[in-house]
N, CA, C, O and the ligand as a Tripos MOL2 file, in Angstrom:
@<TRIPOS>MOLECULE
protein
  253   251    64     0     0
PROTEIN
NO_CHARGES

@<TRIPOS>ATOM
      1 N          11.0910   16.5430  -86.1360 N.3       1 MET1
      2 CA         11.0430   17.9750  -85.8530 C.3       1 MET1
      3 C          12.2050   18.3840  -84.9510 C.2       1 MET1
      4 O          12.3410   17.8850  -83.8340 O.2       1 MET1
      5 N          13.0000   19.2530  -85.4250 N.am      2 PRO2
      6 CA         14.1790   19.6450  -84.6450 C.3       2 PRO2
      7 C          13.8400   20.5810  -83.4940 C.2       2 PRO2
      8 O          13.3310   21.6840  -83.6910 O.2       2 PRO2
      9 N          14.1260   20.1250  -82.3250 N.am      3 ILE3
     10 CA         13.9680   20.9880  -81.1560 C.3       3 ILE3
     11 C          15.3600   21.3300  -80.6390 C.2       3 ILE3
     12 O          16.1430   20.4460  -80.2930 O.2       3 ILE3
     13 N          15.6470   22.5910  -80.5930 N.am      4 PHE4
     14 CA         16.9520   23.0220  -80.1230 C.3       4 PHE4
     15 C          16.8490   23.6230  -78.7320 C.2       4 PHE4
     16 O          15.8590   24.2600  -78.3740 O.2       4 PHE4
     17 N          17.8800   23.4030  -77.9800 N.am      5 GLU5
     18 CA         17.9580   24.0350  -76.6700 C.3       5 GLU5
     19 C          18.7770   25.3000  -76.7830 C.2       5 GLU5
     20 O          19.7850   25.3640  -77.4860 O.2       5 GLU5
     21 N          18.3160   26.2880  -76.0740 N.am      6 TYR6
     22 CA         19.0470   27.5460  -76.0420 C.3       6 TYR6
     23 C          19.3010   27.9460  -74.6010 C.2       6 TYR6
     24 O          18.5350   27.6180  -73.6950 O.2       6 TYR6
     25 N          20.3790   28.6520  -74.4200 N.am      7 GLN7
     26 CA         20.6180   29.2360  -73.1150 C.3       7 GLN7
     27 C          20.8920   30.7190  -73.2890 C.2       7 GLN7
     28 O          21.7060   31.1360  -74.1130 O.2       7 GLN7
     29 N          20.1930   31.4880  -72.4960 N.am      8 CYS8
     30 CA         20.3510   32.9310  -72.5450 C.3       8 CYS8
     31 C          21.6680   33.3350  -71.8920 C.2       8 CYS8
     32 O          21.9960   32.8860  -70.7930 O.2       8 CYS8
     33 N          22.4050   34.1770  -72.5760 N.am      9 ASN9
     34 CA         23.6740   34.6420  -72.0150 C.3       9 ASN9
     35 C          23.4780   35.7990  -71.0470 C.2       9 ASN9
     36 O          24.4010   36.2070  -70.3420 O.2       9 ASN9
     37 N          22.2700   36.3090  -71.0290 N.am     10 THR10
     38 CA         22.0010   37.4550  -70.1630 C.3      10 THR10
     39 C          21.5110   37.0210  -68.7870 C.2      10 THR10
     40 O          21.9860   37.5100  -67.7620 O.2      10 THR10
     41 N          20.5420   36.0840  -68.7790 N.am     11 CYS11
     42 CA         19.9710   35.6890  -67.4890 C.3      11 CYS11
     43 C          20.1550   34.1950  -67.2200 C.2      11 CYS11
     44 O          19.7000   33.6840  -66.1970 O.2      11 CYS11
     45 N          20.8230   33.4980  -68.1440 N.am     12 SER12
     46 CA         21.1150   32.0720  -67.9920 C.3      12 SER12
     47 C          19.8810   31.1850  -68.0600 C.2      12 SER12
     48 O          19.9440   29.9970  -67.7460 O.2      12 SER12
     49 N          18.7810   31.7530  -68.4630 N.am     13 HIS13
     50 CA         17.5660   30.9540  -68.6240 C.3      13 HIS13
     51 C          17.7460   29.9730  -69.7760 C.2      13 HIS13
     52 O          18.2460   30.3300  -70.8430 O.2      13 HIS13
     53 N          17.3280   28.7250  -69.5400 N.am     14 GLU14
     54 CA         17.4040   27.7250  -70.6050 C.3      14 GLU14
     55 C          16.0200   27.4480  -71.1360 C.2      14 GLU14
     56 O          15.0570   27.3540  -70.3740 O.2      14 GLU14
     57 N          15.9220   27.3170  -72.4450 N.am     15 PHE15
     58 CA         14.6250   27.0520  -73.0400 C.3      15 PHE15
     59 C          14.8120   26.2640  -74.3270 C.2      15 PHE15
     60 O          15.9190   26.1460  -74.8530 O.2      15 PHE15
     61 N          13.6900   25.7230  -74.8250 N.am     16 GLU16
     62 CA         13.7330   24.9520  -76.0520 C.3      16 GLU16
     63 C          12.8750   25.6270  -77.0890 C.2      16 GLU16
     64 O          11.9100   26.3210  -76.7710 O.2      16 GLU16
     65 N          13.2430   25.4100  -78.3370 N.am     17 LYS17
     66 CA         12.4720   26.0300  -79.3930 C.3      17 LYS17
     67 C          12.4810   25.1240  -80.6130 C.2      17 LYS17
     68 O          13.4950   24.5140  -80.9520 O.2      17 LYS17
     69 N          11.3390   25.0530  -81.2560 N.am     18 LEU18
     70 CA         11.2630   24.3330  -82.5150 C.3      18 LEU18
     71 C          11.8460   25.1950  -83.6280 C.2      18 LEU18
     72 O          11.4880   26.3620  -83.7840 O.2      18 LEU18
     73 N          12.7510   24.5960  -84.3970 N.am     19 VAL19
     74 CA         13.3320   25.3320  -85.5150 C.3      19 VAL19
     75 C          13.1810   24.4930  -86.7650 C.2      19 VAL19
     76 O          13.6200   23.3430  -86.7970 O.2      19 VAL19
     77 N          12.5840   25.0370  -87.7660 N.am     20 PHE20
     78 CA         12.3380   24.2880  -88.9830 C.3      20 PHE20
     79 C          13.4870   24.4620  -89.9720 C.2      20 PHE20
     80 O          13.9150   25.5730  -90.2840 O.2      20 PHE20
     81 N          13.9710   23.3020  -90.4540 N.am     21 ALA21
     82 CA         15.0800   23.2880  -91.4020 C.3      21 ALA21
     83 C          16.2180   24.1610  -90.8750 C.2      21 ALA21
     84 O          16.4960   24.1750  -89.6760 O.2      21 ALA21
     85 N          16.8550   24.8710  -91.7580 N.am     22 SER22
     86 CA         17.9340   25.7450  -91.3080 C.3      22 SER22
     87 C          17.4480   27.1890  -91.2790 C.2      22 SER22
     88 O          18.2250   28.1370  -91.1550 O.2      22 SER22
     89 N          16.1540   27.3120  -91.3960 N.am     23 ASP23
     90 CA         15.5690   28.6450  -91.3880 C.3      23 ASP23
     91 C          15.4200   29.1120  -89.9500 C.2      23 ASP23
     92 O          14.3390   29.0580  -89.3640 O.2      23 ASP23
     93 N          16.5120   29.5610  -89.4120 N.am     24 GLU24
     94 CA         16.5220   29.9080  -88.0020 C.3      24 GLU24
     95 C          16.0860   31.3540  -87.7880 C.2      24 GLU24
     96 O          16.7340   32.2900  -88.2570 O.2      24 GLU24
     97 N          15.0070   31.5140  -87.0920 N.am     25 PRO25
     98 CA         14.5200   32.8630  -86.8220 C.3      25 PRO25
     99 C          15.3800   33.5510  -85.7740 C.2      25 PRO25
    100 O          16.3050   32.9630  -85.2160 O.2      25 PRO25
    101 N          15.0680   34.7470  -85.5360 N.am     26 ASP26
    102 CA         15.7810   35.4970  -84.5130 C.3      26 ASP26
    103 C          15.2750   35.0550  -83.1510 C.2      26 ASP26
    104 O          14.1550   35.3800  -82.7550 O.2      26 ASP26
    105 N          16.1020   34.3210  -82.4480 N.am     27 ILE27
    106 CA         15.6820   33.7350  -81.1820 C.3      27 ILE27
    107 C          15.8270   34.7400  -80.0500 C.2      27 ILE27
    108 O          16.8610   35.3900  -79.8970 O.2      27 ILE27
    109 N          14.7830   34.8480  -79.2750 N.am     28 ALA28
    110 CA         14.8490   35.7340  -78.1130 C.3      28 ALA28
    111 C          14.5270   34.9420  -76.8590 C.2      28 ALA28
    112 O          13.6820   34.0470  -76.8810 O.2      28 ALA28
    113 N          15.1890   35.2650  -75.7840 N.am     29 CYS29
    114 CA         14.9380   34.6220  -74.5080 C.3      29 CYS29
    115 C          13.5200   34.9460  -74.0240 C.2      29 CYS29
    116 O          13.1420   36.1160  -73.9640 O.2      29 CYS29
    117 N          12.7330   33.9200  -73.6790 N.am     30 PRO30
    118 CA         11.3590   34.1460  -73.2220 C.3      30 PRO30
    119 C          11.3030   34.7670  -71.8330 C.2      30 PRO30
    120 O          10.2600   35.2610  -71.4040 O.2      30 PRO30
    121 N          12.4160   34.7380  -71.1470 N.am     31 ALA31
    122 CA         12.4310   35.2670  -69.7780 C.3      31 ALA31
    123 C          12.7620   36.7580  -69.7410 C.2      31 ALA31
    124 O          12.1240   37.5330  -69.0270 O.2      31 ALA31
    125 N          13.7700   37.1440  -70.5230 N.am     32 CYS32
    126 CA         14.2040   38.5420  -70.4380 C.3      32 CYS32
    127 C          14.2200   39.2230  -71.8010 C.2      32 CYS32
    128 O          14.5840   40.3930  -71.9160 O.2      32 CYS32
    129 N          13.8180   38.4720  -72.8440 N.am     33 ASP33
    130 CA         13.7030   39.0320  -74.1890 C.3      33 ASP33
    131 C          15.0520   39.4230  -74.7970 C.2      33 ASP33
    132 O          15.1080   40.1850  -75.7620 O.2      33 ASP33
    133 N          16.1150   38.9060  -74.2350 N.am     34 SER34
    134 CA         17.4340   39.1670  -74.8060 C.3      34 SER34
    135 C          17.6500   38.2930  -76.0370 C.2      34 SER34
    136 O          17.1820   37.1560  -76.0960 O.2      34 SER34
    137 N          18.3580   38.8350  -77.0080 N.am     35 HIS35
    138 CA         18.6760   38.0460  -78.2000 C.3      35 HIS35
    139 C          20.0740   37.4400  -78.1040 C.2      35 HIS35
    140 O          20.5580   36.8070  -79.0420 O.2      35 HIS35
    141 N          20.6910   37.6380  -76.9880 N.am     36 ASP36
    142 CA         22.0220   37.0860  -76.7820 C.3      36 ASP36
    143 C          21.8990   35.6780  -76.2180 C.2      36 ASP36
    144 O          22.0770   35.4530  -75.0210 O.2      36 ASP36
    145 N          21.5920   34.7350  -77.1070 N.am     37 VAL37
    146 CA         21.3780   33.3590  -76.6760 C.3      37 VAL37
    147 C          22.3360   32.4310  -77.4060 C.2      37 VAL37
    148 O          22.7870   32.7210  -78.5140 O.2      37 VAL37
    149 N          22.6320   31.3240  -76.7700 N.am     38 THR38
    150 CA         23.5110   30.3280  -77.3440 C.3      38 THR38
    151 C          22.7220   29.0590  -77.6330 C.2      38 THR38
    152 O          21.9890   28.5700  -76.7740 O.2      38 THR38
    153 N          22.8710   28.5330  -78.8300 N.am     39 LYS39
    154 CA         22.1640   27.3050  -79.1870 C.3      39 LYS39
    155 C          22.9570   26.0940  -78.7220 C.2      39 LYS39
    156 O          24.1760   26.0200  -78.8760 O.2      39 LYS39
    157 N          22.2250   25.1500  -78.1490 N.am     40 LYS40
    158 CA         22.8550   23.9100  -77.7320 C.3      40 LYS40
    159 C          22.1660   22.7620  -78.4400 C.2      40 LYS40
    160 O          20.9400   22.7400  -78.5420 O.2      40 LYS40
    161 N          22.9230   21.8330  -78.9190 N.am     41 MET41
    162 CA         22.3140   20.6640  -79.5410 C.3      41 MET41
    163 C          21.7040   19.7890  -78.4580 C.2      41 MET41
    164 O          22.3500   19.4720  -77.4590 O.2      41 MET41
    165 N          20.4600   19.4070  -78.6670 N.am     42 SER42
    166 CA         19.7620   18.6590  -77.6480 C.3      42 SER42
    167 C          19.5950   17.2070  -78.0590 C.2      42 SER42
    168 O          18.8140   16.8970  -78.9590 O.2      42 SER42
    169 N          20.3150   16.3320  -77.4140 N.am     43 ALA43
    170 CA         20.1890   14.9170  -77.7140 C.3      43 ALA43
    171 C          18.8240   14.4050  -77.2700 C.2      43 ALA43
    172 O          18.2950   13.4470  -77.8330 O.2      43 ALA43
    173 N          18.2680   15.0440  -76.2680 N.am     44 ALA44
    174 CA         17.0000   14.6020  -75.7080 C.3      44 ALA44
    175 C          15.8660   14.7300  -76.7200 C.2      44 ALA44
    176 O          14.8820   13.9930  -76.6510 O.2      44 ALA44
    177 N          16.0030   15.6600  -77.6540 N.am     45 SER45
    178 CA         14.9280   15.8990  -78.6000 C.3      45 SER45
    179 C          14.7650   14.7330  -79.5620 C.2      45 SER45
    180 O          13.7620   14.6420  -80.2700 O.2      45 SER45
    181 N          15.7610   13.8300  -79.5900 N.am     46 PHE46
    182 CA         15.6580   12.6800  -80.4790 C.3      46 PHE46
    183 C          15.0780   11.4610  -79.7590 C.2      46 PHE46
    184 O          14.9180   10.3950  -80.3530 O.2      46 PHE46
    185 N          14.7720   11.6310  -78.4970 N.am     47 MET47
    186 CA         14.2990   10.4940  -77.7270 C.3      47 MET47
    187 C          12.8080   10.5740  -77.4180 C.2      47 MET47
    188 O          12.2770    9.7600  -76.6620 O.2      47 MET47
    189 N          12.1540   11.5390  -77.9940 N.am     48 GLY48
    190 CA         10.7290   11.6440  -77.7760 C.3      48 GLY48
    191 C          10.3790   12.5260  -76.6030 C.2      48 GLY48
    192 O          11.2180   12.8280  -75.7540 O.2      48 GLY48
    193 N           9.1230   12.9360  -76.5720 N.am     49 PRO49
    194 CA          8.6750   13.9000  -75.5540 C.3      49 PRO49
    195 C           8.3230   13.2310  -74.2320 C.2      49 PRO49
    196 O           7.1840   13.3160  -73.7730 O.2      49 PRO49
    197 N           9.2820   12.5780  -73.6310 N.am     50 SER50
    198 CA          8.9790   11.8480  -72.4030 C.3      50 SER50
    199 C           9.8530   12.3260  -71.2460 C.2      50 SER50
    200 O           9.9500   11.6670  -70.2110 O.2      50 SER50
    201 N          10.4710   13.4550  -71.4330 N.am     51 MET51
    202 CA         11.4310   13.9130  -70.4440 C.3      51 MET51
    203 C          10.8500   14.9470  -69.4870 C.2      51 MET51
    204 O          11.5240   15.3800  -68.5530 O.2      51 MET51
    205 N           9.6210   15.3360  -69.7120 N.am     52 GLY52
    206 CA          9.0330   16.3180  -68.8160 C.3      52 GLY52
    207 C           9.1040   17.7250  -69.3960 C.2      52 GLY52
    208 O           8.2050   18.5360  -69.1700 O.2      52 GLY52
    209 N          10.1440   18.0140  -70.1260 N.am     53 THR53
    210 CA         10.2160   19.3110  -70.7860 C.3      53 THR53
    211 C           9.2770   19.2930  -71.9800 C.2      53 THR53
    212 O           9.1050   18.2610  -72.6270 O.2      53 THR53
    213 N           8.6910   20.4010  -72.2600 N.am     54 CYS54
    214 CA          7.6280   20.4050  -73.2580 C.3      54 CYS54
    215 C           7.6970   21.6400  -74.1450 C.2      54 CYS54
    216 O           7.8480   22.7650  -73.6680 O.2      54 CYS54
    217 N           7.5840   21.4040  -75.4350 N.am     55 ALA55
    218 CA          7.6320   22.5190  -76.3780 C.3      55 ALA55
    219 C           6.3670   23.3700  -76.2890 C.2      55 ALA55
    220 O           6.3230   24.4840  -76.8110 O.2      55 ALA55
    221 N           5.3490   22.8430  -75.6310 N.am     56 ALA56
    222 CA          4.1130   23.6070  -75.4590 C.3      56 ALA56
    223 C           4.3320   24.7950  -74.5300 C.2      56 ALA56
    224 O           3.4720   25.6580  -74.3530 O.2      56 ALA56
    225 N           5.5010   24.7950  -73.9580 N.am     57 ASP57
    226 CA          5.8710   25.8850  -73.0580 C.3      57 ASP57
    227 C           6.3400   27.1110  -73.8440 C.2      57 ASP57
    228 O           6.7670   28.1100  -73.2660 O.2      57 ASP57
    229 N           6.2550   27.0160  -75.1370 N.am     58 ALA58
    230 CA          6.7360   28.0910  -75.9970 C.3      58 ALA58
    231 C           6.0070   29.3980  -75.7030 C.2      58 ALA58
    232 O           4.8470   29.4100  -75.2910 O.2      58 ALA58
    233 N           6.7070   30.4680  -75.9230 N.am     59 PRO59
    234 CA          6.1050   31.7760  -75.6230 C.3      59 PRO59
    235 C           4.9430   32.0870  -76.5510 C.2      59 PRO59
    236 O           5.0940   32.0640  -77.7720 O.2      59 PRO59
    237 N           3.8140   32.3700  -75.9890 N.am     60 LYS60
    238 CA          2.6930   32.7420  -76.8400 C.3      60 LYS60
    239 C           1.8760   33.8660  -76.2180 C.2      60 LYS60
    240 O           0.9830   34.4250  -76.8540 O.2      60 LYS60
    241 N           2.1860   34.1820  -74.9930 N.am     61 GLY61
    242 CA          1.4360   35.2700  -74.3970 C.3      61 GLY61
    243 C           2.2110   35.9670  -73.3090 C.2      61 GLY61
    244 O           1.8060   35.9500  -72.1470 O.2      61 GLY61
    245 N           3.3200   36.5790  -73.6710 N.am     62 PHE62
    246 CA          3.9490   37.2820  -72.5940 C.3      62 PHE62
    247 C           3.1920   38.5390  -72.2500 C.2      62 PHE62
    248 O           2.4740   39.0940  -73.0810 O.2      62 PHE62
    249 N           3.3480   38.9680  -71.0640 N.am     63 SER63
    250 CA          2.6250   40.1560  -70.6260 C.3      63 SER63
    251 C           3.4970   41.3850  -70.8570 C.2      63 SER63
    252 O           3.0800   42.5030  -70.5550 O.2      63 SER63
    253 ZN         17.2660   35.7570  -70.6630 Zn       64 ZN64
@<TRIPOS>BOND
     1     1     2 1
     2     2     3 1
     3     3     4 2
     4     3     5 am
     5     5     6 1
     6     6     7 1
     7     7     8 2
     8     7     9 am
     9     9    10 1
    10    10    11 1
    11    11    12 2
    12    11    13 am
    13    13    14 1
    14    14    15 1
    15    15    16 2
    16    15    17 am
    17    17    18 1
    18    18    19 1
    19    19    20 2
    20    19    21 am
    21    21    22 1
    22    22    23 1
    23    23    24 2
    24    23    25 am
    25    25    26 1
    26    26    27 1
    27    27    28 2
    28    27    29 am
    29    29    30 1
    30    30    31 1
    31    31    32 2
    32    31    33 am
    33    33    34 1
    34    34    35 1
    35    35    36 2
    36    35    37 am
    37    37    38 1
    38    38    39 1
    39    39    40 2
    40    39    41 am
    41    41    42 1
    42    42    43 1
    43    43    44 2
    44    43    45 am
    45    45    46 1
    46    46    47 1
    47    47    48 2
    48    47    49 am
    49    49    50 1
    50    50    51 1
    51    51    52 2
    52    51    53 am
    53    53    54 1
    54    54    55 1
    55    55    56 2
    56    55    57 am
    57    57    58 1
    58    58    59 1
    59    59    60 2
    60    59    61 am
    61    61    62 1
    62    62    63 1
    63    63    64 2
    64    63    65 am
    65    65    66 1
    66    66    67 1
    67    67    68 2
    68    67    69 am
    69    69    70 1
    70    70    71 1
    71    71    72 2
    72    71    73 am
    73    73    74 1
    74    74    75 1
    75    75    76 2
    76    75    77 am
    77    77    78 1
    78    78    79 1
    79    79    80 2
    80    79    81 am
    81    81    82 1
    82    82    83 1
    83    83    84 2
    84    83    85 am
    85    85    86 1
    86    86    87 1
    87    87    88 2
    88    87    89 am
    89    89    90 1
    90    90    91 1
    91    91    92 2
    92    91    93 am
    93    93    94 1
    94    94    95 1
    95    95    96 2
    96    95    97 am
    97    97    98 1
    98    98    99 1
    99    99   100 2
   100    99   101 am
   101   101   102 1
   102   102   103 1
   103   103   104 2
   104   103   105 am
   105   105   106 1
   106   106   107 1
   107   107   108 2
   108   107   109 am
   109   109   110 1
   110   110   111 1
   111   111   112 2
   112   111   113 am
   113   113   114 1
   114   114   115 1
   115   115   116 2
   116   115   117 am
   117   117   118 1
   118   118   119 1
   119   119   120 2
   120   119   121 am
   121   121   122 1
   122   122   123 1
   123   123   124 2
   124   123   125 am
   125   125   126 1
   126   126   127 1
   127   127   128 2
   128   127   129 am
   129   129   130 1
   130   130   131 1
   131   131   132 2
   132   131   133 am
   133   133   134 1
   134   134   135 1
   135   135   136 2
   136   135   137 am
   137   137   138 1
   138   138   139 1
   139   139   140 2
   140   139   141 am
   141   141   142 1
   142   142   143 1
   143   143   144 2
   144   143   145 am
   145   145   146 1
   146   146   147 1
   147   147   148 2
   148   147   149 am
   149   149   150 1
   150   150   151 1
   151   151   152 2
   152   151   153 am
   153   153   154 1
   154   154   155 1
   155   155   156 2
   156   155   157 am
   157   157   158 1
   158   158   159 1
   159   159   160 2
   160   159   161 am
   161   161   162 1
   162   162   163 1
   163   163   164 2
   164   163   165 am
   165   165   166 1
   166   166   167 1
   167   167   168 2
   168   167   169 am
   169   169   170 1
   170   170   171 1
   171   171   172 2
   172   171   173 am
   173   173   174 1
   174   174   175 1
   175   175   176 2
   176   175   177 am
   177   177   178 1
   178   178   179 1
   179   179   180 2
   180   179   181 am
   181   181   182 1
   182   182   183 1
   183   183   184 2
   184   183   185 am
   185   185   186 1
   186   186   187 1
   187   187   188 2
   188   187   189 am
   189   189   190 1
   190   190   191 1
   191   191   192 2
   192   191   193 am
   193   193   194 1
   194   194   195 1
   195   195   196 2
   196   195   197 am
   197   197   198 1
   198   198   199 1
   199   199   200 2
   200   199   201 am
   201   201   202 1
   202   202   203 1
   203   203   204 2
   204   203   205 am
   205   205   206 1
   206   206   207 1
   207   207   208 2
   208   207   209 am
   209   209   210 1
   210   210   211 1
   211   211   212 2
   212   211   213 am
   213   213   214 1
   214   214   215 1
   215   215   216 2
   216   215   217 am
   217   217   218 1
   218   218   219 1
   219   219   220 2
   220   219   221 am
   221   221   222 1
   222   222   223 1
   223   223   224 2
   224   223   225 am
   225   225   226 1
   226   226   227 1
   227   227   228 2
   228   227   229 am
   229   229   230 1
   230   230   231 1
   231   231   232 2
   232   231   233 am
   233   233   234 1
   234   234   235 1
   235   235   236 2
   236   235   237 am
   237   237   238 1
   238   238   239 1
   239   239   240 2
   240   239   241 am
   241   241   242 1
   242   242   243 1
   243   243   244 2
   244   243   245 am
   245   245   246 1
   246   246   247 1
   247   247   248 2
   248   247   249 am
   249   249   250 1
   250   250   251 1
   251   251   252 2
@<TRIPOS>SUBSTRUCTURE
     1 MET1         2 RESIDUE 1 A MET
     2 PRO2         6 RESIDUE 1 A PRO
     3 ILE3        10 RESIDUE 1 A ILE
     4 PHE4        14 RESIDUE 1 A PHE
     5 GLU5        18 RESIDUE 1 A GLU
     6 TYR6        22 RESIDUE 1 A TYR
     7 GLN7        26 RESIDUE 1 A GLN
     8 CYS8        30 RESIDUE 1 A CYS
     9 ASN9        34 RESIDUE 1 A ASN
    10 THR10       38 RESIDUE 1 A THR
    11 CYS11       42 RESIDUE 1 A CYS
    12 SER12       46 RESIDUE 1 A SER
    13 HIS13       50 RESIDUE 1 A HIS
    14 GLU14       54 RESIDUE 1 A GLU
    15 PHE15       58 RESIDUE 1 A PHE
    16 GLU16       62 RESIDUE 1 A GLU
    17 LYS17       66 RESIDUE 1 A LYS
    18 LEU18       70 RESIDUE 1 A LEU
    19 VAL19       74 RESIDUE 1 A VAL
    20 PHE20       78 RESIDUE 1 A PHE
    21 ALA21       82 RESIDUE 1 A ALA
    22 SER22       86 RESIDUE 1 A SER
    23 ASP23       90 RESIDUE 1 A ASP
    24 GLU24       94 RESIDUE 1 A GLU
    25 PRO25       98 RESIDUE 1 A PRO
    26 ASP26      102 RESIDUE 1 A ASP
    27 ILE27      106 RESIDUE 1 A ILE
    28 ALA28      110 RESIDUE 1 A ALA
    29 CYS29      114 RESIDUE 1 A CYS
    30 PRO30      118 RESIDUE 1 A PRO
    31 ALA31      122 RESIDUE 1 A ALA
    32 CYS32      126 RESIDUE 1 A CYS
    33 ASP33      130 RESIDUE 1 A ASP
    34 SER34      134 RESIDUE 1 A SER
    35 HIS35      138 RESIDUE 1 A HIS
    36 ASP36      142 RESIDUE 1 A ASP
    37 VAL37      146 RESIDUE 1 A VAL
    38 THR38      150 RESIDUE 1 A THR
    39 LYS39      154 RESIDUE 1 A LYS
    40 LYS40      158 RESIDUE 1 A LYS
    41 MET41      162 RESIDUE 1 A MET
    42 SER42      166 RESIDUE 1 A SER
    43 ALA43      170 RESIDUE 1 A ALA
    44 ALA44      174 RESIDUE 1 A ALA
    45 SER45      178 RESIDUE 1 A SER
    46 PHE46      182 RESIDUE 1 A PHE
    47 MET47      186 RESIDUE 1 A MET
    48 GLY48      190 RESIDUE 1 A GLY
    49 PRO49      194 RESIDUE 1 A PRO
    50 SER50      198 RESIDUE 1 A SER
    51 MET51      202 RESIDUE 1 A MET
    52 GLY52      206 RESIDUE 1 A GLY
    53 THR53      210 RESIDUE 1 A THR
    54 CYS54      214 RESIDUE 1 A CYS
    55 ALA55      218 RESIDUE 1 A ALA
    56 ALA56      222 RESIDUE 1 A ALA
    57 ASP57      226 RESIDUE 1 A ASP
    58 ALA58      230 RESIDUE 1 A ALA
    59 PRO59      234 RESIDUE 1 A PRO
    60 LYS60      238 RESIDUE 1 A LYS
    61 GLY61      242 RESIDUE 1 A GLY
    62 PHE62      246 RESIDUE 1 A PHE
    63 SER63      250 RESIDUE 1 A SER
    64 ZN64       253 GROUP 0 **** ****
């Protein structure tokens, strides 16, 4: 499962997101809702979920 790292160009918030195949949705920063984000290839995503960062942190209930 491809997990990509993104960094927001507006507030510099870094976050991870699961992206399936090349079907990349419109990514928005979970912190400021900006769509001006940069994708970074994450080598860590190939080493398993043992780094402390967690995809369960995905946005599912912003206020
Ligand atoms: Zn942001």
